N, C-alpha and C positions, 0 to 999 in steps of 0.2 A: 542405564539410558538405550531407549530404542532407536534403530537407524533404518533410513530409507535410501533407496538408491537413486542416483542421478543419472542422466542421460547414458554414461558411460560407465554404469556400474559401481560407481564410488559410494561408498558409506557415509551419508550425512546425518548427523545427529536431527531428530525430528523436531529438538528444541533449539533454536538458534539464539544468538546472544546479539541483540541489536546495541551497538556502541554509542547510539546518538544521546542515550542519556545518562551517560558517565557523569557522575555528581562534579558539579562546580565548586571551584574554591579560589576565593581572591582573583575574580576575573579569568580564569583558566580552569582546567581540569585538575581535581584532586587525584595526583598520579598515585600516591601510596595507596588510598582507597581503591582507585581502579584497577590497579595491579593485584591487590588482594582478591578482588572479586573476579577477575579474568582467569587468575590461576586456578581458583577454586572451581570455577566453571568447567576449565579444562580437566581438572584432576576428576571432576563428576561426569565426565564424557560428553561435553558439548564441544564440538569440532568447527560449528560453522560461525563465523564472527563477521557481522555486516557494519560497515562505515560509509563514509562518503567523503568526496573532495570538500564539500561545502559544510560538514559538519565540524564545527571550528574547534581544532585541535585534536580531533579523535584520530585521524590518521596517524598523527605523530604520536599520540599516548599509545595507541595500540601497538606501532611498530617500535617502539622504545620498550615496552612490555616483553614483546616476543623476543628482541634481540638480548636484552639484559637477561632472561631466562632460558635463553638458549632452546625456544621451543616453536619456532617458525614452522618447522616441518610437522608438527603434530596437529596443525588446524588447516582449516580453509580459509582464506580472506575473501570476502567480498567486498568491492568498492565501486564507485560509481563516477562515469564521466557527466560534467554538467553541460549536456549537450546543448540545452537551450542558450547557452551563451558563447558557444563556439563558432567562430566566423571563418576558419580555415583548417586546413591539416596542419598548419604550423602551431595553431591554438591547441589542438587535440594532442599532437606530440608533445608540447610543452607541458601541458598538464598531466598527461600520463606519467612524463619522467619525475614531474613534482611528486606525483603520488607513490611511485616506486621508491623516491628518496624519503618522504615522510615515512611511509611503512618500513623502511631499511629491509628491503627484499629486492629480488631481481624478478619476480613474477607474481601475477595475481592470479588466484584460482578462479574466482567468478567475477567477470568484469560486466558492468551493467551500464546501458544508456540510460541516465537518470531522468526519472519523471516524464516519460512521453505521454501525450494528451491527444496526439493527433499522427496520423500515419506520415502527413507533409513533413514532420519533423524528421523522421527516417529518411524521406525521400531528399531532404537537404542536404543531410549528412551524405548520402549515396552521391550528391552532385560533387562533394569535396573529394572522394575516392575513400569513403570510408569501409567499403568493403574489401579493397585491395589492403588497405592498413590492417584491418582484422586479420586477415589471410597472412600478412607478415608476421604481425606479432603471435599469431598461433604457431607459424613456422619456426620461430626463434625461441618459442617458449615462455615469452614474458606475458602472455595471456593464455592460460589453459581454457575457460570456457566464457563464451559472451551470452549476454541476456540483456533485459531492459525490465526496469521498474514503470509501473503504469497507474495514471489517474485519469480517468475518463469514463465514457460509457461502453457497453458491451459491443456495440456494432464496431466503433473505432478499433477496440481491442483485437477483435477478430480479424481486422484489415492488417494490423501491425504484426499479429501473430502468423498471418501467411506471407508477409512481405519478405521474409529472410528465414534462413535455417536455423534457428535459434536453438542455443542449448538449454536455455531455462528462462525464466520469468519470474518477476515479483509483482504481487497485486495486494491492494488492500481488501480484506476479506473477513467476514465475521458474521455471526447470524443476525446482525441487524442489517448487514449490507450483502445479504444474500441476493437481492434482486436489484443492487445499484452498483455503479461502477463496472468493472470487469465480472463481479458476481458469479454466481454459480454457473452461468452460462460460459464464461470464459473459463474458469476452471475445468469444466468438463471438456471444452474444446482444446486446451492444452494437453489434458490428460489423452485424448484421442490420438494426437499428434504425438505422444511419449515425450512431451516437454515437461520437466520437473517445475512446480510451482512452489515459491517461497511467498511466504503469507506475512505481511506488515499489517499493523493496526489490528491485530486479532481482539483486542479488548477495546478497541476505539480509543486508544490513548488513557485508559482508566475508566472511561465512561460506563463500561460493562462491568465494572469491579463496585462502582459507587452508583448503585442502583437506586430509583426512586423508592420510596417507601411501601407502595403497593407491590412492587416486585421482589423486594427483600422479604415482605411478608408471605409471598407465594413461595419462595425459596426455602423459606422456613417450613411451611405448612408441607412440603414436598417430601420432607424427612428422607433426603436422599443422602444427607450428611455433606454434600458437595457446597464448596463457596462459590460465590459468583464468579471469580476468575475461572474455577475449574470447571463449571459449565461451559463457558466460552471457549476454553481450550480443548476439552474433551469433543466438543462439538465439532471442531476443526479436524482434530485427529482421527476422528470417527471416518473421514472421507479418503478414498484411496488417492485421490489426486492432489493431495496436501503433501509435499515433501518436507518442508522445514517450516516450523512457526517461529518467527521472531519475537523476542520480548525484550523490552528496555529494561533490563535487570540492574537495579543500582543498591542492592543490598545481599549481605549472605542468605538471610532470611528469604527474600524473594526468590533466590536461586534454588535453594532447597526446596522451596515449595513446589516452583515450577518444575523441577526434576523428580519430585515425588509423582507429581500428576503424569509427567511424560512417561514414567517408568512402566506404567501398565495401560497406556492408552492407544488401543489398536483400532483398525478400520473395524466397522461392524459391532465394537462393542457396547455402544450406547442402546439402552432399551425403549420399547415403545413408550413407556411412562417417562423416560428421560428426554425423549422429543416431545412428548407433551409438555413437559416443565418448560422446554425452551419455547415452545409457541405461548405458553400463558406467560412468560417473562417478556415475550415481543409484543404481546397484548398491553401488558401493565406499562411497558414503555410508550407505546403508541398513544396511551391516554393521555400522555402528557403532550402530545404533538398537536400541530397547528391543523393539518389536514390527514385525513384517515387514507392516505395513499399506500397501498402494499407495495408499489413497485412492479406491479405483473405486467405492464407496457401494452395492454390491450388498447391504450389510448393512442398508441404509436404505429405507424409514424405520423407525423402531424404534418400536413399538407404544405403549412409556413414554416417548418423547421424549427418548430419550438420543441426544447426537450422537457416535456411536461413532467415526467418523474424526476427528472433533475431538479428542477425548481422547486417542486414540492419537498423532494427529500432534503435540500437544504434549508428551506424554511422550516421544516421540522427541525433540523440540527439547530437553527437559531434557538428555538425555545428548549431543547434538549441540554446543549453544550454551551450556549451563549451566543450572542449576536456577533462578536468578533469572529469567532471561529467559523461559525457558519457562513459568514460574508467572504471570509478568505477562500474557503474551501468551494464555494460557488463561483467566485471569480476564477479560481484557477481551473476548475473543472468543468464549467459551463461558457462563462464570459471570453475566456482566453482561448476557446476553440477558433480554428480557422472560420468557421460557419456557426457563430454562437447562439445557442438555443435558448436564447432570453426571451421572457413573456411578452415584450413589447412587439414581438413578431407575430403575435396571434391576430389573425383575421376575424376571430369569432365565428367561425363557421358552424361551430356545435358538433362536427364529426366525433371528436372525441368524447364527448359526454353520453353519446349513443352507445359506445362501446365499454363504458366504464362500469365494472361489475360493482362498485362501492357508491355508485351513483353519485359521485362528487358532482358539484357546479364548478366544474373546471374552469370556465372561463372567468368566473367571478373570483374564485380562489388564485387564480393565476395574477390577477390584477393586484390582489391583496400581498401575494407572494413578493413581486416585482417591487412593490412598494417598500417592503421591509428589507428585501435583500439588496436593493440599489439605491438607497438615498443618494442626494446629489452630490456629495463629496466622493462617494464611492465610484459613481458613474464617471465622474472626472478623471479619478485614479485608473479605472478600467480603460477609459478612453487613452489615456496617456501610454499604458501598457500595451495597447493593441497597436498604436502607432510605432512604438520600437520595435514590437515583433515583426510588423509587416516590413519595416525597414530590413530588418536582418533576414527576412524571407527574400527580399528582392537583391541583397548583398549576395545572397547564394545561387 
C-alpha cells in the first residue's frame, strides 16, 4: 500500500474504505461479511475508514468490528456530523456522544461537517458556538482533526475553504466531474493551502465502471490492459493534491483489485497516451449526453444567477445515470442553495451564448433542462424543502 501524508504528517493509505456500502442482510448490515472484509482490508494496509451518523447501522457495525478484534488503534476513523439538521449546541453534543458510543471509542480521528453546500451553513454553526466547541474537543482529544464534506459548485467551495482553518476536506471528484462541483479548481486550491483532500465518488457510484458500449470499445482498443475502474482510480492517484480515495468495497475480490491498483499508482505515473484514453472515454460518455457542455464556465457568471453548467450537468446525468438520480443531485446541489441557480431565473439576455466555446444554444437548452429536471411534483417537493431550510436558518 502507498501512503500519503495528512496536514500533521500522519500516513494515510491512499485507498480508503467507504463503509456506506456494507452489504445489507435481513433489514440490517451483514455483520459477519462486513467484519471479514474490514479485517482483510486492514491486513492489506488500508487504514482510513469512512462512515457517517446517517449511514444506517454503519457506525455501530464498524465500532463492533474494531472492539471485538482489538484493532481500534490500528486505523483512522472518519465520521460526520449531520450539520443540516442541527438546531443548537445541545443537538451537536448529543449527536457527537451518540457517535462515540456507536463506534465504541473515545475519540474520532477525522470529524467532518457533513455535506456542506453553502458557506451560510458554516456561518449558522458558528452562531451556535461551533468553533469554541471544536477547540474544546481538540483539547480533550475526542476529535483529532476537523474537516467538511462538500456538494456544490467551485465558487462556494472556495468560500468555505477560506472560512476556517480546516485540517482536511472531502469532495466528489472523478474524471467526469473535473470541471463540476468543487472540481480541479477546488482540489488545487486546497492543495495550495496544504489541506488534504479525501475523494468520494471516484467512479461515480459505479457509473465509470459500467461504461457505455462505445467507451468500452475504446478502452479495449487502447490495449493498456487497464479495467474501467483502474483508469478512473489511476487518474485520481496521478494528482498530488489527492490524499485518499474512498471506495465502497463490499467483496474480498473488490478489495484485492483496488489494492492491486493502489500498490503502484504514484503521482505523475500516467503517460500521455493514458491521458488521451481518458479524454476519449469522456468523449464517448458525452455522446450519450443531452447537452455538449464541458463545464468550462466561460458562460459564467450569469447576471441573473443561473448556474448554467450545473443545470446542464445534472440534465446530462439524467440521461447517463437515470432520471431519479439526476433530479435528486440537482435538487441537493442547485435548488437547495440559498440562492438557487435554477434555469427559471434566466432573463434571456444572451450574454452566455456569446462566450460559449461549444456554441450551445444556452437559452433554449436551459428551458429544456428545467422542464426535465423540475417536473411539477419535484417543484413542490423542493419548495417544501426550501421552506424547512429557511425556518432552520431563521432559528439560528
